[in-house]
N, C-alpha and C positions, 0 to 999 in steps of 0.2 A: 570485502565488503564494507559500507561508509564508516569504517572506525579508525581513524586517521593514523598519520605518519607519526606522531609523538604518541599513541600508545604503546607502551611496552611491547617490542616484538618478543621478548622471550617470555612474558607471560601470555601473551595470546596463543605459545606453539603447546601452552600445559593442555590435559585434558580435561576441559570444563565440567566433566559429569563427576568428577571427585572434589571440587569445589563448592559444588552446588549446595553440599548438605548447609554449608553456611547459613543459609536461608531458614532454614528449618527452625536455627536456634535465637533467630531473631524476637525481639518483642511484635507484637502484633500493633495496630496504629493504636494508640492513647485517648482516652474520651474523658472530655470533662462531665461527670453525670450532670453535676449541679447546675450547669448553663443550658444544656439539654433540656433538661426537666422544665426550667425557667419558660423556654421555647416553647415545649410542649403546650405549657398549660395555658399559652394561649390561644392554641388551635380549636374550633369549636369542634363539641364531641360529634362522633359520628362520621362516617366516609366522607374526603372532601377530595374530590375531582375536578380536574381541571385540565385543557389545555396548555401547553408551554411551547418556547422556541426550542428548535432541534439543535440548535446552536450554542446551548446551556446545557450544562450537565450540575445535576441537583444531589447533594449527600444523605444517603439515605437516612443519618443518624440527626438531620435536620427539619423543619418540616419547612417548604421550598418559600422563598419571598416570591409571590408572583400576586398579580392581580388575577384574580378565579374569570377565567374564559371558557363559557360550555359552549363555543361554538367555534371551525376553524372555515377558514375561509382562502384560497391559493389561486393562481394562475398558474399554466402548465403548457407549455408546448406539445403539440402530438411528439409522442416518443421519449418525453420526458418523465424523470422519478423525481417526486415532491415529498417533505416529510414532517413530519411535527411530532411532538411528544404527547402523552398523555400522563399527568401526575395525578396517582389515589396517595393520601396519605390520613391516618389518623391517630389519636392520641392513645385509643382504646383498642386492642385484637376484638376481631370479628370474623365474620366468610370468609372463605378462599374469596380470591378476587379471579375474576373471570373477563371475556369478553365475547362480542359477536357483532359480528358484520353482515352489512348488505351491499346488495348492488347501489349504485349512482345513476339517477335517472334524469334527460332532461326534461323539457316540457313536451319534445316530440317524440319523445318514446326512447330516446335511443340510451343506451345503457356502459358507461365503465362498470366492467363485470366483478365481483368483490375477487373474482381469482386474480385478479390485478392488483390488490390490496395486502399490503406484506405486515404484519403486526407480529410482536414478540415483547416479552417482557424484557426489561434491561436486566442484566446482570452486575453485579459488584466484583470487584477484581483489588488484587490489595497493589499499591501504587507508590511512588517514593516523590523525587522532585528533582529539579535539574542540578543544582550546586556546580560543579564543577565541571558537568556534562561527562566526556570520555574521561576513561580511566578505572583502576579497581576502586571497588565501593565496598564498604563492611555495611549492611542493612540496619545494623544498629544506631549507624553515625549520621542518617538520612530521617528525614519527618517521613513519614509513611500513614496513608491513608487508604479507606473504601471508595470506590470510582465507577459508576455506571459505564458501562461501557459495552461485553458480548451484547449482541440480539436475541434472544433465545426465542425462536420464533416454534421451538419442538416441544416447550413445557404448554400447556394451555391453561393451566391455572395455579395460583400459587398464595401463601399465607400472608398476609399483612400484619404484621406483630405491631403490638404496640408501638406507639413514639416510632413510626417510621413510615418513611418513603417508598412509593415504587413507582420507578418512571414505567412507562408503557411506548416501543417506537411503534408508529405509525408510517408505511410509505406507499404512494401510488402509485404506480409503473400506468401511464397515458399510453394507450395501443399507438402507432404510428397512424392506423389507420381510422382512429377516432374521429367524430364530427365536432365541428367546432361548437358551444356552446357552454350554458351551466348547469351542470350537474348535480347533482344534492341527494343526500342520502345521513345513513348516520352511523355511527360505533357504538355499541351499548354495553358500559361497564358492570358488571355484575358484582354486586357486593351483600350488602344489608340488604339493598334495594336495587334496582336498576336505574342508570343513568344514562338514558338516552340522549348522548351527542351529536350535534347537525353537524353535517362538514357538506362542503362548497365548492367545488372544483371547476374554475372557468378555462377552459381549454381553446387556447387562442389558435387562430389558422395560420401558424406556422410551425415545422417538422423539423424536429433534430432525426439527423441521420442516426441507423444502429450505430453501436457502438465498435464496432468491426471495420466503421467507414469513417469514423473518427481521425479527424488530423491533429487531436489532441495524445502526444505521445507519451503513454503510461509506463514504465519499466518498474514493477515490482519482483523482484527476485525471487524465485521457489527453490525450496527445500525438500524433497520428495524423503528423503531418508527420515525426516519428523513427522510426517505423516505415517510411513511405518510402525514407527515408536507407538505415537499416540493411540493407535489402532489395535494396534497389538497384532502385528501380520506381518510373514519374512517379506523382506526388503526384496523389491520385483520379482514376488508372486502376484497370481491373477488376483489375489485378494488386495494386494497392495493396489494394482491398476484399478481394481472396482473403487479403493477408496477414496484413491486421487482423482476420478472423474469430477468430481461436484465440485471438488476446489479448482481443479484446472476451468472448468466452465465456468464457474462465478468469477472467476481472474477475466477471463474471455470478456465476457458479458461487462467489467468495468474496463473495458477498450485498451486492455493489456496487447502489447504488440509484438512482445521478444521472449522466446525461450530462454532461459537459463539452463547453461550445459558443461557441465565439467569434465575437461576430458586427460587433469590430472589428478590424483588422491589431493584432497583439503585445499583448495587453490587460495582459501584465507587463513592457514596454518590454523585451523581445527579453533578459532573464535567461539562455534557456537556449541550449543546444549549437545546436540546429538551430528553424527558422523556426516561427512559430505563426500562420497567416494567417487572415484573416477566413473565415466561412462563406457573410457575406451581402457580396455585391457591391454597392456604394453607386455612384451615379452619379447627379451634377448637370447637369441639361439645359440646354441652350443658354436655355430661357427662365428658367429659375430651380427649376422645380420638381427634385423627385427623383423617382428611379426606383430600386427596390430590388431585387434579384435575389435569390431563396431559393433556387434550384433547387438549390445545393450544398446548403445547410443541410437540407433535406425529405429529400435523398439520403442524406446522412449521419446525421441522425437517425433516421430509417426504417430503415437499414444495423444502427446501435446499438441498437435496438429491437428487430429479430428475433435478435439476440445474447442476448437475455436484460436487459440494462439497459433496464428500462420506467417508474421511479415519477417520474422528474423529469428537467428539462432546464435545466440551469443558464450562463446567457448571460453570458458576462463580453467587455467591461464597460464600463458608460456610465461609471465611476469607474477607467479604466486609470490604471499606475502611470506615465504620462507621456500628459500631457493633449496626443496628435498624433493625431485621427484621418484617415485616408487616404480618398481617394476618386478618383475619375475624374472630369476637368471637361470637359464635351462641347466648352467653347465655346474651353479653349484646347490642348484634346485629349493632353491630360497628366494626371499623378496630383497631387494635390493636398493640402494638409493642413490640416485647423482643427484650429486650437491658443488657442481664446477658453476664458477660464477655465470652472469648473464653475460654476452660480447665475447667469452673469450673462444679460442677455437674448438674447446673440448663441446663448450655448451652449442655451438653452432651444427657440430656433427651430432648432436645426441640429436638433435630437432627438427635438421634438415630432411634425413629420411622417413621421418615421421608427417612432416609437412607435407612434402611429396607424394609419399601413399594418402593422405589424408584428402590432400586436392583432389585424386586420383575417383576416390572415392565418392568424396562429395559430388562432384560430377555427373558422376554414374547415378548419383540418386537424384539431379535436379534440384540440388540443394547448394550447392556453393553458389550461388549468386546471394543468397540470404545469410550466409554463412559471414561471421564476424569473428576473429579474435579479440577475444575483449580483454582489457587489463583496467587496473581499478588503482590509483592512486599511487603509482611507483614514480621510482626519480627516470628523470629525462632521458638521462643516459640509458639504461635501460630499455625504456621506448623506443629510440631511436635506432638502436641496434638490432630491436627485435622488428621494428617496420624494417627497417633495410632487408632483414634475413627474409621477411613474408615475399616483398616486392622483388627477390631474388630468385624464389622459389616458383611463384607466380603473380605477374602483374595485377590480375583482378583480384587478389584479396582484399578484401575488406576488413577497417579495426575498428573497433568501438575505445574509446576512453573515458572512465570517468575518473575526475580529477583537477588538480589545476591547469588554468589555462598555461599555455604554452603556445606562443605564436610559431616559434621555432617549428613545432611539430603539428600545427592546428591543420594545414592545407592535407596531411597524410592523414587527418582522424575523418572517418565517414559518419559516425555518430557518436559527436563531443559532446559529454556530461560532465559541466563545469560546476565546482564546488559553489554554493552561494555566494562566497564572498568575494565572486566573481563577477563578471557582465563580459561578454563578448563586446568587442568594437561594432559598430553600427554598419561602416564599410565590411568587417570581415561577415559579419551579420547577412549583408544580402549577396555578397561572394558566395558564403555558402550555401545558401535558398537558391541562388541560380545552378550552381554546379548538382544540387539536390541533394544535399549533405544536412543531415538533421545537428541542430542545435539544443541541447537541452540542459539542466538542472537537477540536483541533488541537493537535499539537507541531511544530515547525520549527527551522530552526538553531539556535536559544536554547537549550533544551534539551538537557542533555548526558545526564539521561534523566527520562523512559523517550522511546524512539526507535527509530528504524530504519534508522541509519549503518550500515554494513558492520561497523563496530568493535561495534556496540550487543549487548548481550548476546541471543541470541534470546529469552530467557522475557522481555525487555520487551513484545515481540508480546502475549505474551498475558495479560501484568500490565497494558495498553491494556485489554483487556474486562472484567476483574475494577474498574480503579479508574471505569469509564462507569456499570457498574452499581453501583459505592459511592457513588456521586455523582447516583444516577438519573437520568442524562441516555441519550439513546437512541443515541448513536452514537459517530464517531470520525471524522476527517478528516484527509488528509494531502496536500501538492500535488502526488506525483509520482509518478505508476504508472508511467511510461516516458519519462520527458525523459531520452534515454539522454548518456552523454561519448562524448565522439569512439571511445573504444572499451572499448567497456565491458564485455567479457568477459575484459580483463584490468586495466583501469584502473577504479576506482571514484570515484576522484579529480576534483573539479573546481574550476575558479579562486576560487571564494566561496565555497563552505559545505565543510562537513565532508564526510569521500567516502562514497559512498551516498544522499546525500539527496536525487539526483534521479531516482532510479527504484527498484521495488522486485521488479520480474522485470528478465529478461534476453532479450536474442534468440533466439527462435526458434519459440514461446516457451518460456525454460524456469522455471520457479518457482525461488525461491529460500529460503534456513531464514525469513529474513526475511519472508516474503510468505506460509507455511504455518503461522508461528508466531501470525501477525495472528489468521488466519483462525479459527485456534484459543481465540485470545483471543473472538471472535464467537463460538462456539460455547459456551465456557465463559458467555457473558453470557447466550445464549439459554436456557442448562441453569439458571440461577440466577433468572432470572425465570418458568422452568417450575416450579420446584423453590417459590419462594414461596407464589407459587399456590398449587400442591398443597399446601404443610402448612398456610395460609390454612384453603381449603376443608375439610380435614381435622381442622386442627383441633390439627396438632400442633406443639405453642407450645416443644416442646423442640428438636426440629428446628429452626424457624424462627429461634426464638432464637442458637442455635448459628451459622446461615448467617448471618446480619446481624453479630452478632459478629467473625466472620471478616472480614467486608467493612470492619470499620471499620480495620485495619490497612495500608487501601491509600492511603496519603498520600503526593505524588512528594517532600515533601523525606525521607520514612524510606527512600526509596532511596539516600541518602545515606551510610546506615550499613549498611543488609540489602541485599542483593542480591534482582531482582526474581526468580531460581531460588528462592532458600531462603526466598523469603515465598509462592511459589505451593505449595513441598510440604507447607507446615502447612496450605493450605486447599484444596487440589484434591482430596483422597480426598471429602470431604464431597459432591462432586458424585455419585458414585459408588458410594454406600453401598447 
């Protein structure tokens, strides 16, 4: 899971549950009350209401520095989701705040029904700062603050305390079959009085494909045991599957292509708060032969496919972070652990029967051609050994790797996801595309930007989509969709990495600003691909050159001087001409 080679493996092998108690002892975010009082004294009395950019986060304790805007205008393709925020703030306590939506209508009477509008109060969680990125951290050593992130669509009204700001997230998903035209309506904010805020959406005569048809390859790793814990249901029970369904459907609707499947216990050395158990039960029989129970694997994979994630099954891992493979030993009638090093005769003898049996099982299920043995940031010698063993077992085995760029093994990697500090050579990318191999990239705890921490700029999620297009790659990976902390709705910090690194969505399920902007980046990637093809076909050389020129500014080092929001403002209009 994207938390890198130089993080102490001995630390990662510890049970993080025992250490999480340290978070409870830290101090809460510090607030200078005198400065806050002075700022709030400048705010007009009564409730203040304004639209604001979806690329900005607004502090709860401070009045927002925005020019008051009481209407929102946006352009959208058919099938696209567009966002904004509504801010409410006041220097005195008042009535509870709620909202009311209307259908949007064009002059011909066509409707964008309010069922297509998603609205929710943004919830605040504790975050920290990047500082050194990866590595063990004591909360008291890092600045902390409250940050708006979770989108609570289940709460219909909130209390607005004196001297506080409450953002409201507003998304409109334009149906793919909508008529092109200009649709108007209102969102009503109800407090000390009703505030009717006009909305105008210009639907363009271009259509995004459905997320399951996107070329953008999103891979956020799923963590089923974490869902069981927060919903307080037995692991793998009917209640657990019922709880998981909405999370996986939401992920499928974001364009997710890959199922994260563990075929050994703790493939990443228990670096998460919750356990990560194997979907395959390994048993060494008394006569020394092996038995593999795939019943849970089959049940889980079938379930996730039913939720809409169907393209790949990534199996983790023959090369785990800690070489310790657990199995049940019939002779001793207890669990045992295999620890011989990768590449040794004993290691190959341990894995060869499983791979042979697993291959047969997958072919019988019709899943072999979409199943990959996945590896994550492992030494090249270990990966070479595993690749050799896989190909000796069956030449049809596919391999996925997230890690450094290794030209020595590149041709053997069917889905190659490189760390952000690397770039594929242009000739290599062209060759991989021709062979049908995917080339993607990832960020983790090492990059201050672009990233998906709770303190990251939301615009960085969109920037990621543009960067992917600019480098002619196919997609983006991030290690954790839902590896939650002890109390994710209150505190996004973890004991090893920057806050928010372990999850993109919240229990509920609730989406987040980060997740929604990451989806927006995928939409923009699709628009870029569509327009490049259209301009080439129609010989619109001026428009093609302008779009290609805009993509040239997307270099990671540029974010040190120019924010993602600033960069996107200059190029986003090109997608909606």
